[in-house]
DSSP file (Angstrom, degrees, kcal/mol; ACC not computed):
  #  RESIDUE AA STRUCTURE BP1 BP2  ACC     N-H-->O    O-->H-N    N-H-->O    O-->H-N    TCO  KAPPA ALPHA  PHI   PSI    X-CA   Y-CA   Z-CA
    1    1 A M              0   0    0      0, 0.0     2,-0.1     0, 0.0     0, 0.0   0.000 360.0 360.0 360.0 146.9    7.6  -13.3  -40.8
    2    2 A T     >  -     0   0    0      1,-0.1     4,-2.4     4,-0.0     5,-0.2  -0.355 360.0-101.0 -78.6 171.2    5.7  -16.1  -42.4
    3    3 A Y  H  > S+     0   0    0      1,-0.2     4,-2.8     2,-0.2     5,-0.2   0.925 121.6  46.9 -50.5 -53.1    2.0  -16.5  -42.2
    4    4 A W  H  > S+     0   0    0      1,-0.2     4,-2.3     2,-0.2    -1,-0.2   0.844 111.1  50.5 -70.2 -35.1    2.2  -19.2  -39.5
    5    5 A Q  H  > S+     0   0    0      2,-0.2     4,-2.4     1,-0.2    -1,-0.2   0.918 113.3  47.1 -67.1 -40.8    4.6  -17.3  -37.4
    6    6 A D  H  X S+     0   0    0     -4,-2.4     4,-2.3     2,-0.2    -2,-0.2   0.896 112.8  48.1 -64.5 -41.8    2.5  -14.2  -37.5
    7    7 A R  H  X S+     0   0    0     -4,-2.8     4,-2.1    -5,-0.2    -2,-0.2   0.903 111.9  49.2 -64.5 -42.1   -0.6  -16.1  -36.7
    8    8 A Q  H  X S+     0   0    0     -4,-2.3     4,-2.4     2,-0.2     5,-0.2   0.921 111.4  51.1 -61.9 -44.6    1.1  -17.9  -33.8
    9    9 A F  H  X S+     0   0    0     -4,-2.4     4,-2.4     1,-0.2    -2,-0.2   0.906 109.7  48.7 -61.2 -43.4    2.3  -14.5  -32.5
   10   10 A N  H  X S+     0   0    0     -4,-2.3     4,-2.0     2,-0.2    -1,-0.2   0.856 110.8  50.3 -69.1 -34.2   -1.1  -13.0  -32.7
   11   11 A Q  H  X S+     0   0    0     -4,-2.1     4,-2.4     2,-0.2     5,-0.2   0.895 110.7  49.1 -68.6 -39.7   -2.7  -15.9  -30.8
   12   12 A R  H  X>S+     0   0    0     -4,-2.4     4,-3.5     2,-0.2     5,-0.6   0.933 110.9  51.4 -59.4 -45.3   -0.1  -15.7  -28.1
   13   13 A K  H  X5S+     0   0    0     -4,-2.4     4,-1.3     1,-0.2    -2,-0.2   0.920 112.8  45.1 -59.9 -45.2   -0.7  -12.0  -27.8
   14   14 A I  H  <5S+     0   0    0     -4,-2.0    -1,-0.2     1,-0.2    -2,-0.2   0.884 121.7  37.1 -65.3 -42.6   -4.5  -12.6  -27.5
   15   15 A L  H  <5S+     0   0    0     -4,-2.4    -2,-0.2    -5,-0.1    -1,-0.2   0.866 126.8  30.7 -79.0 -40.0   -4.2  -15.4  -25.0
   16   16 A L  H  <5S+     0   0    0     -4,-3.5     2,-0.7    -5,-0.2    -3,-0.2   0.856  99.6  79.0 -96.7 -39.5   -1.3  -14.2  -22.9
   17   17 A D     << -     0   0    0     -4,-1.3     2,-0.4    -5,-0.6    -1,-0.1  -0.638  59.3-168.0 -83.1 112.4   -1.3  -10.5  -22.9
   18   18 A K        -     0   0    0     -2,-0.7    -3,-0.0     1,-0.1    -2,-0.0  -0.773  24.1-114.7 -97.1 142.1   -3.9   -8.9  -20.5
   19   19 A T     >  -     0   0    0     -2,-0.4     4,-1.8     1,-0.1     5,-0.2  -0.341  22.6-115.7 -72.1 162.2   -4.7   -5.3  -20.7
   20   20 A I  H  > S+     0   0    0      1,-0.2     4,-2.5     2,-0.2     5,-0.2   0.879 114.7  54.3 -63.8 -38.4   -3.9   -3.0  -17.9
   21   21 A E  H  > S+     0   0    0      2,-0.2     4,-2.2     1,-0.2    -1,-0.2   0.912 107.4  50.4 -62.2 -41.8   -7.6   -2.3  -17.2
   22   22 A E  H  > S+     0   0    0      2,-0.2     4,-2.0     1,-0.2    -1,-0.2   0.910 112.5  46.4 -60.1 -45.1   -8.4   -6.0  -16.9
   23   23 A T  H  X S+     0   0    0     -4,-1.8     4,-2.5     1,-0.2    -2,-0.2   0.909 113.3  48.4 -67.9 -41.1   -5.6   -6.5  -14.4
   24   24 A Q  H  X S+     0   0    0     -4,-2.5     4,-2.5     1,-0.2    -1,-0.2   0.856 110.3  52.3 -70.1 -33.5   -6.5   -3.5  -12.4
   25   25 A E  H  X S+     0   0    0     -4,-2.2     4,-1.8     2,-0.2    -1,-0.2   0.907 111.8  45.6 -68.5 -38.7  -10.2   -4.6  -12.3
   26   26 A K  H  X S+     0   0    0     -4,-2.0     4,-2.4     2,-0.2    -2,-0.2   0.930 113.6  50.1 -67.2 -44.7   -9.2   -8.0  -11.0
   27   27 A L  H  X S+     0   0    0     -4,-2.5     4,-3.3     1,-0.2     5,-0.2   0.924 108.7  51.9 -58.8 -43.9   -6.9   -6.5   -8.5
   28   28 A A  H  X S+     0   0    0     -4,-2.5     4,-2.5     1,-0.2    -1,-0.2   0.886 109.0  50.7 -62.6 -38.6   -9.5   -4.1   -7.2
   29   29 A T  H  X S+     0   0    0     -4,-1.8     4,-2.0     2,-0.2    -1,-0.2   0.920 112.8  45.7 -63.8 -43.7  -11.9   -7.0   -6.8
   30   30 A V  H  X S+     0   0    0     -4,-2.4     4,-2.9     2,-0.2     5,-0.2   0.954 112.6  50.4 -62.6 -50.7   -9.4   -9.0   -4.8
   31   31 A Y  H  X S+     0   0    0     -4,-3.3     4,-2.4     1,-0.2    -2,-0.2   0.898 110.4  48.9 -58.0 -43.8   -8.4   -6.0   -2.7
   32   32 A K  H  X S+     0   0    0     -4,-2.5     4,-1.9    -5,-0.2    -1,-0.2   0.909 112.7  48.6 -63.0 -41.7  -12.1   -5.2   -1.8
   33   33 A S  H  X S+     0   0    0     -4,-2.0     4,-2.0     1,-0.2    -2,-0.2   0.901 112.5  47.9 -66.5 -41.5  -12.8   -8.8   -0.8
   34   34 A S  H  X S+     0   0    0     -4,-2.9     4,-2.2     1,-0.2    -2,-0.2   0.847 109.0  53.6 -68.6 -31.4   -9.7   -8.9    1.3
   35   35 A M  H  X S+     0   0    0     -4,-2.4     4,-2.6    -5,-0.2    -2,-0.2   0.913 107.5  51.1 -65.2 -44.3  -10.5   -5.7    3.0
   36   36 A K  H  X S+     0   0    0     -4,-1.9     4,-2.4     2,-0.2     5,-0.2   0.927 110.6  49.1 -58.6 -48.5  -14.0   -7.0    3.9
   37   37 A D  H  X S+     0   0    0     -4,-2.0     4,-2.4     2,-0.2    -1,-0.2   0.919 111.3  48.6 -58.1 -44.1  -12.5  -10.1    5.4
   38   38 A I  H  X S+     0   0    0     -4,-2.2     4,-2.4     1,-0.2    -2,-0.2   0.902 110.2  52.1 -63.6 -41.3   -9.9   -8.1    7.4
   39   39 A E  H  X S+     0   0    0     -4,-2.6     4,-2.2     2,-0.2    -1,-0.2   0.893 110.5  48.1 -62.4 -40.7  -12.6   -5.7    8.7
   40   40 A N  H  X S+     0   0    0     -4,-2.4     4,-2.7     2,-0.2     5,-0.2   0.920 110.4  51.1 -70.2 -40.3  -14.7   -8.7    9.9
   41   41 A D  H  X S+     0   0    0     -4,-2.4     4,-2.1     1,-0.2    -2,-0.2   0.910 111.8  48.2 -59.3 -41.1  -11.7  -10.3   11.6
   42   42 A M  H  X S+     0   0    0     -4,-2.4     4,-2.6     2,-0.2    -2,-0.2   0.912 112.2  48.6 -66.5 -41.4  -11.0   -7.0   13.4
   43   43 A R  H  X S+     0   0    0     -4,-2.2     4,-2.6     1,-0.2     5,-0.2   0.954 112.2  48.0 -63.7 -49.1  -14.6   -6.6   14.5
   44   44 A S  H  X S+     0   0    0     -4,-2.7     4,-2.0     1,-0.2    -1,-0.2   0.867 113.4  47.6 -66.9 -34.0  -14.8  -10.2   15.8
   45   45 A L  H  X S+     0   0    0     -4,-2.1     4,-2.6    -5,-0.2    -1,-0.2   0.945 111.3  50.4 -71.2 -43.2  -11.6   -9.8   17.7
   46   46 A Y  H  X S+     0   0    0     -4,-2.6     4,-2.5     2,-0.2    -2,-0.2   0.907 111.9  47.6 -58.2 -43.3  -12.6   -6.6   19.2
   47   47 A L  H  X S+     0   0    0     -4,-2.6     4,-2.3     2,-0.2    -1,-0.2   0.899 111.9  50.8 -62.8 -42.5  -16.0   -8.0   20.3
   48   48 A E  H  X S+     0   0    0     -4,-2.0     4,-1.6    -5,-0.2    -1,-0.2   0.891 111.7  46.4 -63.5 -41.5  -14.3  -11.0   21.8
   49   49 A L  H  X S+     0   0    0     -4,-2.6     4,-1.2     1,-0.2    -2,-0.2   0.904 112.9  51.1 -63.7 -41.4  -11.9   -8.8   23.7
   50   50 A Q  H  < S+     0   0    0     -4,-2.5    -2,-0.2     1,-0.2    -1,-0.2   0.864 109.5  48.8 -63.5 -40.0  -14.7   -6.7   24.8
   51   51 A Q  H  < S+     0   0    0     -4,-2.3    -1,-0.2     1,-0.2    -2,-0.2   0.827 112.4  49.6 -68.5 -33.2  -16.7   -9.6   26.1
   52   52 A Q  H  < S+     0   0    0     -4,-1.6    -1,-0.2    -5,-0.2    -2,-0.2   0.692  91.3  92.2 -80.9 -20.7  -13.7  -11.0   28.0
   53   53 A S  S  < S-     0   0    0     -4,-1.2     3,-0.1    -3,-0.1     5,-0.1  -0.415  77.8-128.5 -81.3 153.0  -12.7   -7.8   29.8
   54   54 A A  S    S+     0   0    0      1,-0.2    -1,-0.1     3,-0.1    -4,-0.0   0.883 105.5  29.7 -67.5 -38.9  -14.1   -7.1   33.2
   55   55 A D  S    S-     0   0    0      2,-0.3    -1,-0.2    -3,-0.0     3,-0.1   0.411 111.2-107.9-106.1   1.4  -15.4   -3.6   32.5
   56   56 A G  S    S+     0   0    0      1,-0.3     2,-0.4    -6,-0.2    -6,-0.1   0.554  83.2 119.8  82.6   7.6  -16.2   -4.0   28.8
   57   57 A K        -     0   0    0     -8,-0.1     2,-0.5    -6,-0.0    -1,-0.3  -0.879  61.9-130.7-104.9 136.5  -13.2   -1.8   27.8
   58   58 A V        -     0   0    0     -2,-0.4     2,-0.3    -3,-0.1    -8,-0.1  -0.728  24.8-161.0 -85.1 128.8  -10.4   -3.1   25.7
   59   59 A K    >>  -     0   0    0     -2,-0.5     4,-1.1   -10,-0.1     3,-0.8  -0.735  29.7-112.6-108.2 160.6   -7.0   -2.4   27.1
   60   60 A I  H 3> S+     0   0    0     -2,-0.3     4,-1.8     1,-0.3     5,-0.2   0.826 115.9  60.5 -60.5 -34.2   -3.6   -2.4   25.3
   61   61 A N  H 3> S+     0   0    0      1,-0.2     4,-2.0     2,-0.2    -1,-0.3   0.820  97.8  59.9 -63.1 -32.5   -2.5   -5.4   27.2
   62   62 A D  H <> S+     0   0    0     -3,-0.8     4,-1.5     2,-0.2    -1,-0.2   0.907 104.5  49.9 -61.1 -43.4   -5.5   -7.4   25.8
   63   63 A L  H  X>S+     0   0    0     -4,-1.1     5,-1.8     1,-0.2     4,-0.6   0.912 109.8  49.5 -67.3 -39.7   -4.1   -6.8   22.3
   64   64 A Y  H ><5S+     0   0    0     -4,-1.8     3,-0.6     1,-0.2    -1,-0.2   0.850 104.0  60.3 -64.6 -35.0   -0.7   -7.9   23.3
   65   65 A R  H 3<5S+     0   0    0     -4,-2.0    -1,-0.2     1,-0.3    -2,-0.2   0.880 111.5  38.8 -61.5 -37.7   -2.1  -11.1   24.8
   66   66 A Y  H 3<5S-     0   0    0     -4,-1.5    -1,-0.3     2,-0.2    -2,-0.2   0.511 105.0-132.8 -89.3  -5.2   -3.6  -12.1   21.4
   67   67 A N  T <<5S+     0   0    0     -4,-0.6     2,-0.4    -3,-0.6    -3,-0.2   0.845  72.6 108.7  56.0  33.3   -0.4  -10.8   19.6
   68   68 A R      <       0   0    0     -5,-1.8    -2,-0.2     1,-0.1    -1,-0.2  -0.997 360.0 360.0-141.3 135.9   -2.7   -9.0   17.2
   69   69 A Y              0   0    0     -2,-0.4    -1,-0.1    -3,-0.1    -5,-0.1   0.305 360.0 360.0-159.5 360.0   -3.4   -5.3   16.8
């Protein structure tokens, strides 16, 4: 390789190639954030179902009514 080809190759490697650790850290952050959002959605749905039920107990039919479980 010539000097410029080698330099271009090294620059591409620096810019485009991410290490496995960096990728895993970013994925872990996204997964944790998504999990918190899902937990909050589940809690709010359960509380809503609980408030709308006559006796304060959530039944399986209530879950089907919202098409979410």
